[in-house]
C-alpha positions as CSV (number, residue, x, y, z in Angstrom):
1,M,0.0,0.0,0.3
2,K,1.1,3.3,-1.0
3,I,0.6,6.9,1.7
4,L,1.1,10.4,0.7
5,V,0.8,12.2,3.8
6,T,1.2,16.2,3.6
7,G,1.6,18.6,7.0
8,K,4.4,15.7,8.0
9,N,5.7,18.4,10.6
10,G,2.4,19.6,12.3
11,Q,1.0,17.7,15.1
12,I,-1.2,15.1,14.2
13,G,1.5,14.9,10.6
14,R,4.5,13.8,13.1
15,C,2.9,11.3,14.7
16,L,1.2,9.4,11.5
17,V,4.8,9.5,10.2
18,E,5.9,7.8,13.2
19,Q,3.4,5.1,13.5
20,L,3.4,4.6,9.9
21,S,7.0,3.9,9.5
22,T,6.2,0.9,11.4
23,M,3.8,-0.8,9.6
24,P,5.2,-3.5,7.0
25,D,3.9,-3.8,2.9
26,V,3.3,0.9,3.1
27,T,5.5,2.9,0.7
28,L,5.2,6.5,2.4
29,L,5.7,9.5,1.1
30,A,5.6,11.9,3.6
31,L,6.3,15.9,2.3
32,D,5.9,19.3,3.8
33,R,4.1,22.6,3.1
34,D,8.0,23.4,1.4
35,Q,7.9,19.7,-0.2
36,L,4.0,20.1,-1.7
37,D,1.8,23.6,-1.8
38,I,-1.8,21.7,-1.8
39,T,-3.0,25.4,-2.5
40,D,-1.4,24.8,-6.8
41,P,-3.1,22.5,-7.9
42,I,-1.3,21.7,-10.5
43,N,1.7,20.8,-8.1
44,V,-0.4,19.2,-6.3
45,N,-1.4,16.8,-9.5
46,N,2.3,16.1,-10.3
47,V,3.2,14.5,-7.3
48,V,0.1,12.5,-6.6
49,A,0.4,11.9,-10.8
50,E,4.5,10.2,-9.9
51,F,3.5,9.0,-6.6
52,I,-0.3,6.9,-7.4
53,P,-1.0,6.4,-3.3
54,N,-4.0,4.3,-2.5
55,I,-4.6,6.6,0.6
56,I,-3.7,10.0,0.9
57,I,-3.7,11.9,4.6
58,N,-4.3,15.4,4.9
59,A,-2.7,16.4,8.1
60,A,-1.9,19.7,6.8
61,A,-3.8,22.8,7.9
62,Y,-4.0,26.3,8.9
63,T,-4.6,26.5,12.3
64,A,-4.0,30.1,13.6
65,V,-7.7,30.6,14.9
66,D,-7.7,34.1,15.9
67,K,-5.0,35.1,13.2
68,A,-8.7,33.5,10.8
69,E,-9.8,36.2,11.6
70,Q,-7.9,38.7,9.3
71,E,-5.8,36.2,7.4
72,R,-9.4,35.2,5.7
73,E,-8.0,34.5,2.4
74,L,-5.0,32.2,3.5
75,A,-7.2,30.0,5.7
76,Y,-9.6,29.0,2.5
77,A,-6.9,29.0,-0.1
78,I,-4.7,26.2,2.8
79,N,-8.0,24.5,4.6
80,R,-10.7,24.7,1.5
81,D,-8.8,24.4,-1.5
82,G,-5.9,22.3,-0.7
83,P,-7.8,20.2,0.3
84,Y,-10.2,20.0,-2.8
85,N,-6.9,19.6,-4.7
86,L,-6.1,16.4,-3.2
87,A,-9.4,15.4,-3.0
88,V,-9.5,16.1,-6.8
89,A,-5.9,14.1,-7.1
90,A,-7.3,11.5,-5.6
91,N,-10.3,11.1,-7.5
92,N,-8.6,11.4,-10.4
93,I,-6.3,8.2,-10.0
94,N,-9.6,5.8,-8.0
95,A,-7.6,7.3,-4.5
96,T,-9.1,7.1,-0.7
97,I,-8.3,10.8,0.0
98,I,-8.3,10.9,4.4
99,H,-8.9,14.5,5.9
100,I,-8.5,15.9,8.9
101,S,-10.9,18.5,10.5
102,T,-12.2,20.2,13.7
103,D,-15.3,20.7,16.2
104,Y,-15.1,24.1,15.3
105,V,-17.3,23.9,12.8
106,F,-20.4,24.3,14.8
107,A,-21.9,26.5,17.4
108,G,-21.0,25.3,20.6
109,D,-25.0,25.9,21.8
110,S,-26.2,22.6,21.7
111,L,-26.7,20.5,25.5
112,A,-25.5,17.3,23.7
113,A,-22.6,15.8,22.5
114,Y,-22.9,16.3,18.6
115,V,-23.3,13.7,16.4
116,E,-21.8,13.4,12.4
117,S,-25.9,14.7,11.3
118,D,-26.0,17.5,13.6
119,N,-25.8,21.1,11.7
120,T,-22.9,22.8,11.3
121,E,-22.6,26.2,12.3
122,P,-19.1,27.7,12.4
123,Q,-18.8,31.0,14.3
124,S,-15.6,32.0,13.2
125,E,-13.6,31.9,9.9
126,Y,-11.2,29.6,11.2
127,G,-14.4,26.9,11.6
128,R,-16.0,28.4,8.4
129,S,-12.8,27.3,5.8
130,K,-12.7,23.9,7.9
131,L,-15.9,23.3,6.9
132,A,-15.6,23.8,3.7
133,G,-13.2,22.1,3.3
134,E,-15.1,19.2,4.8
135,Q,-17.8,20.4,1.9
136,A,-15.1,20.1,-0.8
137,V,-12.9,17.1,0.2
138,A,-16.9,15.1,-0.4
139,R,-18.0,16.8,-3.4
140,A,-14.7,16.3,-5.4
141,C,-14.0,12.6,-4.2
142,S,-16.8,10.1,-3.2
143,Q,-14.1,7.1,-1.0
144,H,-13.1,9.9,1.3
145,I,-13.1,9.5,5.4
146,I,-13.3,13.1,6.7
147,L,-12.5,13.0,10.5
148,R,-13.3,15.6,13.2
149,T,-11.4,15.6,16.0
150,S,-11.1,18.5,18.6
151,W,-8.5,20.1,21.4
152,A,-5.4,17.9,19.7
153,F,-2.1,18.3,21.9
154,A,1.0,16.5,21.5
155,E,4.9,16.5,23.1
156,H,5.7,18.8,20.2
157,G,4.5,21.8,18.2
158,H,2.1,24.9,19.6
159,N,-1.0,23.3,21.8
160,F,-2.5,24.0,24.8
161,V,-0.6,21.5,26.8
162,N,2.9,23.1,26.2
163,T,1.9,26.4,26.8
164,M,0.9,25.8,30.3
165,Q,3.6,24.0,31.0
166,R,5.1,27.1,29.7
167,L,3.6,29.7,31.3
168,A,4.1,27.1,34.3
169,K,7.7,27.9,34.1
170,S,7.1,31.7,35.3
171,K,3.8,32.6,36.5
172,T,2.1,31.2,40.0
173,S,-0.8,31.5,39.0
174,L,-3.2,31.1,35.6
175,G,-7.0,32.3,35.0
176,V,-8.2,30.0,32.8
177,V,-11.8,29.6,30.7
178,A,-14.4,27.1,32.7
179,D,-17.3,27.4,30.1
180,Q,-15.9,25.6,27.5
181,F,-15.7,22.2,27.2
182,G,-14.8,19.2,25.3
183,G,-12.4,16.2,24.6
184,P,-8.7,16.9,24.7
185,T,-7.2,14.6,22.1
186,Y,-3.6,13.4,21.8
187,A,-2.3,13.2,18.2
188,G,-0.5,10.4,18.5
189,D,-3.9,8.5,19.2
190,I,-5.7,10.0,16.4
191,A,-2.6,9.2,13.8
192,N,-3.4,5.1,15.4
193,A,-7.1,5.9,14.9
194,I,-6.1,6.6,10.8
195,M,-3.8,3.6,10.8
196,I,-7.3,1.1,11.9
197,I,-9.0,3.0,9.7
198,T,-6.3,2.2,7.0
199,K,-5.6,-0.9,7.9
200,Q,-9.9,-1.6,7.1
201,L,-10.0,0.5,4.1
202,A,-6.7,-2.2,2.5
203,D,-9.2,-5.2,4.0
204,G,-12.4,-3.8,2.0
205,H,-14.2,-1.8,4.7
206,Q,-14.6,1.0,2.9
207,A,-16.8,2.8,5.1
208,Y,-16.3,6.0,3.8
209,G,-18.1,9.2,4.9
210,L,-17.9,11.5,8.1
211,Y,-17.0,10.6,11.6
212,H,-15.8,12.3,14.7
213,Y,-13.0,11.0,17.0
214,S,-11.8,13.0,20.4
215,G,-10.8,12.1,23.8
216,F,-12.8,11.0,27.2
217,P,-13.3,12.1,29.4
218,Y,-15.0,15.7,28.6
219,V,-13.8,18.2,30.6
220,S,-13.6,22.4,30.5
221,W,-10.2,24.1,29.7
222,H,-9.6,25.0,33.8
223,A,-10.1,21.6,34.6
224,F,-7.8,20.1,32.2
225,A,-5.6,23.0,32.6
226,E,-5.6,21.4,36.4
227,K,-4.7,17.9,35.7
228,I,-1.9,19.2,33.2
229,F,-0.2,21.0,36.8
230,E,-1.5,17.8,39.0
231,L,-0.1,15.7,36.9
232,A,3.5,17.8,36.0
233,L,3.9,18.2,39.9
234,A,3.8,15.3,40.8
235,Q,6.0,14.0,38.6
236,G,8.5,16.9,38.9
237,V,8.1,18.6,35.9
238,L,6.6,21.5,38.0
239,K,8.7,22.2,41.4
240,Q,5.4,24.1,42.9
241,S,2.4,24.2,43.0
242,I,0.6,26.5,40.6
243,Q,-3.0,28.3,41.9
244,V,-6.0,28.1,38.5
245,N,-8.8,30.3,38.4
246,P,-11.7,29.4,36.9
247,I,-12.6,32.4,34.6
248,T,-15.3,33.0,32.1
249,T,-15.3,33.7,28.3
250,P,-16.0,37.2,28.8
251,D,-13.0,37.4,30.8
252,Y,-10.8,36.2,28.5
253,P,-11.9,38.1,24.9
254,T,-10.3,36.2,21.4
255,P,-11.1,37.9,18.1
256,A,-12.2,34.4,16.9
257,K,-15.2,33.0,19.0
258,R,-14.6,29.4,20.5
259,P,-17.1,26.6,20.7
260,A,-18.8,26.8,24.5
261,N,-19.9,23.3,23.8
262,S,-17.0,21.7,21.7
263,R,-18.2,17.6,22.7
264,L,-18.3,14.9,20.7
265,N,-19.8,12.3,19.8
266,C,-17.5,9.3,18.6
267,Q,-19.7,6.2,18.7
268,K,-20.5,5.6,14.9
269,I,-16.6,4.9,14.4
270,K,-17.0,3.1,17.6
271,Q,-19.5,0.8,15.5
272,E,-17.6,1.2,12.0
273,F,-14.4,0.6,12.7
274,G,-14.0,-0.6,16.3
275,I,-12.5,3.0,17.7
276,V,-12.5,3.6,20.8
277,Q,-11.8,7.5,22.6
278,S,-8.7,8.7,23.2
279,D,-7.6,8.1,27.0
280,W,-6.1,11.8,27.3
281,Q,-5.3,11.7,31.0
282,A,-3.0,8.7,30.2
283,A,-1.2,10.0,27.0
284,L,-0.5,13.8,29.5
285,V,1.5,10.8,31.5
286,R,3.7,9.7,28.8
287,I,4.3,13.5,27.9
288,E,4.9,14.8,31.1
289,E,7.1,12.3,31.1
290,Y,8.5,12.8,28.0
291,S,9.1,16.8,29.5
292,R,10.7,15.7,32.4
């Protein structure tokens, strides 16, 4: 099986490369944005036509949520046009595309965890660009898996865990939003879920469509931060405890509106592929050990 991965240096991309490299009978081509400009259809078609992958995994994305409010054209070029170019190229060679999306496609005002069929109503340019990407992929290639996830974190890259660890080195107290809820998701578990899907696709289980995958249990950003610091202190990453004060969304205004409810219902992916939700607390223990 030949697999093309875009965005190889991102959080999920790095984990994908690490895990796919261990798979027998897989020929992997992993590229970063300097090697493959997904916004350039000619570049995409040339790379895909030369490599002829069975599966394209798009881990490339514009993820600067607040900057997207001003950099709308760039966000749409990367999050909508790029995935469309990849999907068209995949369709041309009868390949499958696996595309990673986000909880930000929802308004966040539901009282329940979102299922795949719920109405989308993104509240930010980032969310709108990601939804446009989903729609473009589904339109261009019938053999698609669109995987929505939330609150991704890893040992590397820009994410909430690393930001909290950095701030803890210079502060004794922090205010963290306590009225937004979601499922933190370890990037390595997202990569593993994609590997499981990839293997089952290769075995003929072609359950194409839209899926949710996130961590469990659901928590607020405040509770997530408390667990980060609790484990960091227990493992010696932090030398002294830090006070985490709960604040509300209006207390921490941002250019882009965040969903109050980012909880994703992950029953469909469990039923179709046997994939269970990420145990983010176990992953967090491993990351704290990595940070020592």
